[in-house]
C-alpha positions as CSV (number, residue, x, y, z in Angstrom):
1,M,5.0,19.4,-31.1
2,K,8.6,19.4,-30.0
3,V,7.7,18.0,-26.6
4,M,5.5,15.3,-28.0
5,S,8.1,14.3,-30.5
6,A,10.8,14.1,-27.8
7,I,8.6,12.0,-25.5
8,E,7.7,9.6,-28.4
9,R,11.3,8.9,-29.2
10,C,12.6,8.8,-25.6
11,R,14.5,5.6,-24.9
12,T,14.1,4.2,-28.3
13,A,16.6,3.4,-31.1
14,A,15.7,6.8,-32.7
15,L,18.0,8.5,-30.1
16,G,20.8,5.9,-30.1
17,G,22.2,4.4,-27.0
18,H,24.9,2.0,-25.6
19,V,25.5,-1.7,-24.8
20,A,26.6,-2.6,-21.3
21,R,28.0,-6.0,-20.2
22,C,28.5,-7.4,-16.7
23,E,32.2,-8.1,-16.1
24,K,31.2,-11.1,-14.0
25,C,28.3,-13.0,-15.6
26,D,28.4,-11.5,-19.2
27,H,24.8,-10.3,-18.8
28,T,24.1,-7.7,-21.5
29,D,21.8,-4.7,-21.6
30,I,20.9,-2.4,-24.4
31,A,20.1,1.0,-23.0
32,Y,18.6,3.6,-25.3
33,N,19.3,7.3,-24.7
34,S,16.8,9.6,-23.0
35,C,15.3,12.7,-24.7
36,R,16.1,14.8,-21.6
37,N,13.1,17.0,-22.3
38,R,12.1,18.6,-19.0
39,H,8.4,17.7,-19.7
40,C,9.2,13.9,-20.1
41,P,8.0,11.9,-17.1
42,K,10.9,9.4,-17.7
43,C,13.7,11.9,-17.8
44,Q,13.4,13.9,-14.6
45,G,14.9,11.4,-12.1
46,A,18.5,12.2,-13.0
47,A,17.9,15.9,-13.2
48,A,16.2,15.9,-9.8
49,Q,19.0,14.0,-8.2
50,E,21.6,16.4,-9.6
51,W,19.6,19.4,-8.5
52,L,19.1,18.0,-5.0
53,A,22.8,17.3,-4.6
54,D,23.4,21.0,-5.2
55,R,20.7,22.0,-2.7
56,E,21.7,19.7,0.1
57,A,24.7,21.7,1.0
58,E,22.5,24.8,1.3
59,L,20.1,23.5,3.9
60,L,20.2,25.3,7.3
61,P,19.6,23.5,10.6
62,V,16.2,25.2,11.2
63,A,12.6,24.3,10.7
64,Y,11.4,24.7,7.1
65,Y,7.8,25.7,6.1
66,H,5.8,25.0,3.1
67,V,3.4,27.7,1.7
68,V,1.3,27.3,-1.4
69,F,-0.2,30.2,-3.4
70,T,-3.0,29.2,-5.8
71,L,-4.5,31.3,-8.7
72,P,-8.4,31.6,-8.7
73,A,-10.1,29.8,-11.6
74,P,-10.9,33.0,-13.6
75,I,-7.2,34.0,-13.6
76,A,-6.2,30.4,-14.5
77,D,-8.6,30.6,-17.5
78,I,-6.8,33.6,-19.1
79,A,-3.4,32.0,-18.3
80,Y,-3.9,29.5,-21.1
81,H,-2.8,32.0,-23.7
82,N,-0.6,34.1,-21.4
83,K,1.4,31.5,-19.7
84,A,4.8,33.3,-19.6
85,E,3.3,36.5,-18.4
86,I,0.8,35.2,-15.8
87,Y,3.0,32.5,-14.4
88,A,5.8,35.1,-13.9
89,I,3.4,37.4,-12.1
90,L,2.4,34.5,-9.9
91,F,6.0,33.9,-8.9
92,K,6.7,37.6,-8.3
93,A,3.6,38.2,-6.3
94,A,4.0,35.1,-4.1
95,A,7.7,35.9,-3.3
96,E,7.0,39.6,-2.7
97,T,4.2,38.7,-0.4
98,L,6.3,36.4,1.8
99,I,9.3,38.8,1.9
100,T,7.1,41.8,2.7
101,I,5.2,40.2,5.5
102,A,8.3,38.5,7.0
103,V,10.3,41.8,7.2
104,D,7.4,43.6,8.9
105,P,8.4,44.0,12.6
106,K,4.8,43.1,13.5
107,H,5.3,39.6,12.2
108,L,8.9,38.2,11.9
109,G,11.0,41.3,11.3
110,A,13.6,39.4,9.3
111,R,14.9,39.1,5.8
112,I,14.1,35.6,4.5
113,G,15.0,33.4,1.6
114,L,12.7,31.0,-0.3
115,T,12.6,28.5,-3.1
116,A,9.5,28.6,-5.3
117,V,8.4,25.7,-7.6
118,L,5.6,26.2,-10.2
119,H,3.0,23.5,-10.7
120,T,0.2,24.0,-13.2
121,W,-1.8,20.8,-12.8
122,G,-4.3,19.1,-10.5
123,S,-4.3,15.3,-9.9
124,A,-6.7,14.8,-12.9
125,L,-4.4,16.8,-15.2
126,T,-6.7,19.8,-15.1
127,H,-5.3,23.3,-15.3
128,H,-4.5,24.4,-11.7
129,P,-1.6,26.9,-11.5
130,H,0.0,27.2,-8.1
131,V,3.4,27.8,-6.5
132,H,4.9,25.8,-3.8
133,C,7.3,27.8,-1.6
134,I,9.9,26.2,0.7
135,V,10.9,28.7,3.4
136,P,13.3,28.4,6.4
137,G,11.5,29.3,9.6
138,G,13.5,32.5,10.2
139,G,15.9,35.0,8.6
140,L,18.5,37.6,9.1
141,A,17.8,40.7,11.1
142,P,17.7,43.9,9.0
143,D,21.2,44.8,10.2
144,G,22.5,41.3,9.5
145,E,23.8,40.8,13.0
146,R,21.6,38.0,14.3
147,W,19.3,35.2,13.2
148,I,15.6,35.7,14.0
149,S,13.6,32.5,14.3
150,C,9.8,32.3,14.0
151,R,7.6,31.0,16.7
152,P,7.6,27.2,16.9
153,G,5.0,25.7,14.6
154,F,4.0,29.1,13.2
155,F,5.6,31.0,10.4
156,L,3.3,33.8,9.1
157,P,-0.4,34.5,9.3
158,V,-2.2,33.0,6.3
159,R,-5.0,35.6,6.1
160,V,-2.5,38.4,5.9
161,L,-0.5,36.6,3.2
162,S,-3.7,35.9,1.2
163,R,-4.8,39.5,1.1
164,L,-1.5,41.0,0.2
165,F,-1.0,38.3,-2.4
166,R,-4.4,39.2,-4.0
167,R,-3.5,42.9,-4.1
168,L,0.0,42.4,-5.5
169,F,-1.1,40.0,-8.1
170,L,-4.0,42.1,-9.4
171,E,-1.8,45.2,-9.5
172,K,0.8,43.4,-11.5
173,L,-1.8,41.9,-13.8
174,A,-3.3,45.3,-14.4
175,A,0.1,46.7,-15.2
176,A,0.7,43.9,-17.7
177,Y,-2.7,44.6,-19.3
178,D,-1.9,48.4,-19.6
179,A,1.4,47.5,-21.2
180,G,-0.3,45.3,-23.8
181,R,1.3,42.1,-22.7
182,L,-1.9,40.1,-22.3
183,H,-3.8,38.5,-25.2
184,F,-7.3,37.1,-25.3
185,F,-8.9,34.5,-27.6
186,G,-12.1,32.5,-27.9
187,D,-14.6,32.9,-25.0
188,H,-12.3,35.6,-23.5
189,A,-11.8,37.7,-26.6
190,A,-14.1,40.4,-25.2
191,L,-11.6,41.0,-22.4
192,A,-9.5,43.0,-24.9
193,E,-11.9,45.9,-24.0
194,R,-10.7,47.7,-20.9
195,C,-14.2,47.9,-19.3
196,A,-14.8,44.2,-19.8
197,F,-11.5,43.3,-18.3
198,A,-12.2,45.5,-15.3
199,A,-15.6,43.9,-14.8
200,Y,-14.0,40.5,-15.1
201,L,-11.5,41.2,-12.3
202,A,-14.0,43.1,-10.0
203,P,-15.4,40.0,-8.2
204,L,-11.9,38.7,-7.6
205,R,-11.1,41.7,-5.4
206,K,-13.7,40.7,-2.9
207,V,-13.1,36.9,-2.5
208,E,-10.4,35.3,-0.4
209,W,-7.6,33.9,-2.4
210,V,-6.2,30.5,-1.4
211,V,-2.9,30.6,0.4
212,Y,-2.2,27.4,2.3
213,A,0.6,27.0,4.9
214,K,1.4,23.4,5.8
215,R,3.0,22.2,9.0
216,P,6.8,22.5,9.2
217,F,8.9,19.7,7.8
218,A,10.3,17.2,10.2
219,G,13.9,18.3,9.7
220,P,16.1,19.2,6.7
221,Q,16.1,15.6,5.3
222,A,12.3,15.8,5.1
223,V,12.7,18.9,3.0
224,L,15.0,17.1,0.6
225,A,12.5,14.2,0.4
226,Y,9.8,16.6,-0.5
227,L,11.9,18.5,-3.0
228,S,12.9,15.2,-4.7
229,R,9.2,14.6,-5.4
230,Y,8.1,18.1,-6.5
231,T,10.9,20.1,-8.1
232,H,11.3,18.1,-11.3
233,R,7.9,16.4,-11.3
234,V,5.7,16.7,-14.4
235,A,1.9,16.4,-14.8
236,I,1.7,12.6,-14.4
237,A,4.2,9.8,-13.5
238,N,4.2,6.4,-15.2
239,S,3.3,4.8,-11.8
240,R,-0.1,6.4,-12.0
241,L,-0.9,4.9,-15.4
242,I,-3.1,1.8,-15.3
243,A,-4.1,1.0,-18.9
244,C,-4.0,2.4,-22.5
245,D,-6.4,0.7,-24.9
246,D,-9.3,1.3,-27.3
247,N,-11.3,2.8,-24.4
248,G,-8.6,5.5,-23.8
249,V,-6.1,6.0,-21.0
250,T,-6.9,4.9,-17.5
251,F,-5.0,6.4,-14.5
252,K,-5.1,6.9,-10.8
253,W,-5.9,10.3,-9.4
254,K,-6.7,11.9,-6.0
255,D,-9.8,13.8,-5.3
256,Y,-8.9,16.3,-2.6
257,R,-12.5,17.3,-2.1
258,A,-13.3,13.9,-0.8
259,K,-12.2,12.5,2.6
260,G,-10.2,9.4,3.7
261,H,-9.9,6.5,1.3
262,D,-12.6,8.0,-1.0
263,R,-9.9,10.4,-2.3
264,H,-8.2,7.7,-4.3
265,K,-10.0,7.2,-7.6
266,V,-9.6,5.9,-11.2
267,M,-10.3,7.9,-14.3
268,T,-10.5,7.0,-18.0
269,L,-10.0,9.7,-20.7
270,A,-10.2,9.4,-24.4
271,S,-6.6,9.3,-25.8
272,G,-7.0,12.7,-27.4
273,E,-8.3,14.3,-24.2
274,F,-5.5,12.7,-22.2
275,I,-2.9,14.2,-24.6
276,R,-4.7,17.6,-24.5
277,R,-4.6,17.7,-20.8
278,F,-1.0,16.7,-20.7
279,L,0.0,19.4,-23.2
280,I,-1.6,22.3,-21.4
281,H,1.1,21.9,-18.8
282,V,4.0,22.4,-21.3
283,L,5.8,25.6,-20.3
284,P,7.0,28.4,-22.6
285,S,10.5,27.9,-24.0
286,G,13.1,29.1,-21.5
287,F,10.7,29.6,-18.7
288,H,12.2,28.7,-15.3
289,R,9.8,26.8,-13.0
290,I,12.2,26.7,-10.0
291,R,13.2,30.1,-8.7
292,H,15.0,31.5,-5.7
293,Y,14.2,34.8,-3.9
294,G,15.4,36.9,-1.0
295,L,18.4,35.5,0.8
296,F,18.5,32.7,-1.8
297,A,18.5,34.8,-4.9
298,N,21.4,33.7,-7.1
299,G,23.4,37.0,-6.8
300,G,23.9,36.9,-3.0
301,R,23.0,33.3,-2.1
302,A,26.5,32.2,-1.1
303,D,27.3,35.2,1.1
304,N,23.9,35.1,2.7
305,L,24.1,31.4,3.5
306,A,27.6,31.8,4.9
307,R,26.3,34.6,7.2
308,A,23.3,32.5,8.3
309,R,25.6,29.6,9.2
310,Q,27.9,31.8,11.1
311,L,25.0,33.2,13.2
312,L,23.6,29.7,13.6
313,A,27.0,28.4,14.6
314,V,27.2,25.6,12.0
315,Q,29.8,24.7,9.5
316,P,29.1,24.4,5.8
317,K,29.2,20.9,4.3
318,Q,32.4,20.3,2.3
319,N,32.1,18.3,-0.8
320,E,35.3,16.5,-1.8
321,P,36.1,16.8,-5.5
322,P,36.3,13.5,-7.4
323,D,39.8,12.1,-8.0
324,A,40.0,12.4,-11.8
325,E,43.5,10.9,-12.1
326,A,42.6,7.8,-10.1
327,N,39.7,7.0,-12.5
328,A,41.4,8.0,-15.7
329,D,42.0,4.4,-16.8
330,E,38.7,3.0,-15.6
331,P,36.3,1.9,-18.3
332,S,33.0,3.7,-18.7
333,M,30.4,2.4,-16.2
334,H,26.7,1.9,-16.7
335,S,24.7,3.7,-14.0
336,F,23.0,0.6,-12.7
337,P,24.5,-2.7,-11.4
338,C,23.9,-6.0,-13.1
339,P,20.3,-7.2,-12.5
340,C,21.5,-10.8,-12.4
341,C,24.5,-10.8,-10.1
342,G,24.9,-7.2,-8.9
343,G,28.3,-6.9,-10.7
344,R,29.7,-3.9,-12.5
345,M,28.2,-3.1,-15.9
346,I,30.8,-1.9,-18.3
347,I,29.8,0.0,-21.5
348,I,31.3,-2.0,-24.5
349,E,29.6,-0.1,-27.4
350,T,27.7,3.0,-28.2
351,F,25.6,3.5,-31.3
352,E,24.2,6.6,-33.0
353,R,20.7,7.8,-33.5
354,G,18.6,5.5,-35.7
355,S,21.3,2.8,-35.6
356,T,21.3,-0.7,-34.1
357,P,24.1,-2.2,-31.9
358,R,26.8,-4.3,-33.6
359,T,27.4,-6.4,-30.6
360,R,25.8,-9.9,-30.7
361,P,26.6,-11.4,-27.3
362,S,25.8,-15.1,-26.5
363,S,23.7,-14.2,-23.5
364,L,20.1,-13.0,-23.7
365,I,19.8,-9.3,-24.3
366,R,17.5,-7.3,-22.0
367,I,16.3,-4.1,-23.5
368,D,16.4,-1.4,-20.8
369,T,13.8,1.2,-21.2
370,S,13.0,1.8,-17.6
């Protein structure tokens, strides 16, 4: 309810805003405040850019690989009412799998770092929990004295990753069950019985779990381009919406089981069903959907990156601090240039939640809700 309330009021007078005027042509915009809820499709652009600026300085001049760990449907089904627990297990099992296989001398023999991003949706807004992992193609030797690179175009064997991921996840899931941290309702209420739960998991121990390793990115900039689309993305973007009328909500989606141009399709859902599908991707309060592991874990990230750059013979990027004194007397600026002449937009008024602006300029006001 909090998420839906925030999205409904986002960029409306209910949240207040400001008035900006072009210093050249007097064009005036009214810009309403954003809700800044992390599930709002309209509020993630600024957060993504800020996060990317912090990550850009951490990129290493090596190939980066993209590995995806996906939960089987039976596990996804019981995650509906156990989101915090099962999503956390997914993160831990995926990270531990990569770190364990990478440090094995039979494979890479190095300590690696990775960034993991949780997605819980498919293109049609269905429940499809999976973790995207971005991993440099190499790591520090166990003694920390050299950088070990993986083979060109090949990071780690997918089948080995899949089987270890399956074992680790099921072990952690069983431990959570034994500790009483899992809850079952509706069609799965019978799983509260230990024998029923064991029978439910038994088939999953024999099937291959989906671990997908994509080709390496084309350089560090491609990594940033990918991260800008995926780190702060929510279940659906406004650009995919086609119509909202008495028939329901119509949107574009991609059918990954089809081939070629047949993948791109259009779907119409009843309004209630569309809202239901959106809301199943709301995360528990305080749950982090971007996490760092191994060399990139927050505790030792700076030291590990500095050591990696030293071994790779590269210098860290230096960010110059802004000159606060030089801008102290400057008026507050709007974040976008004037749409009429490209001039500077200066904020001339702010107004509180539920209020209307006092300014009544002579030029036509354009309400900015983009």
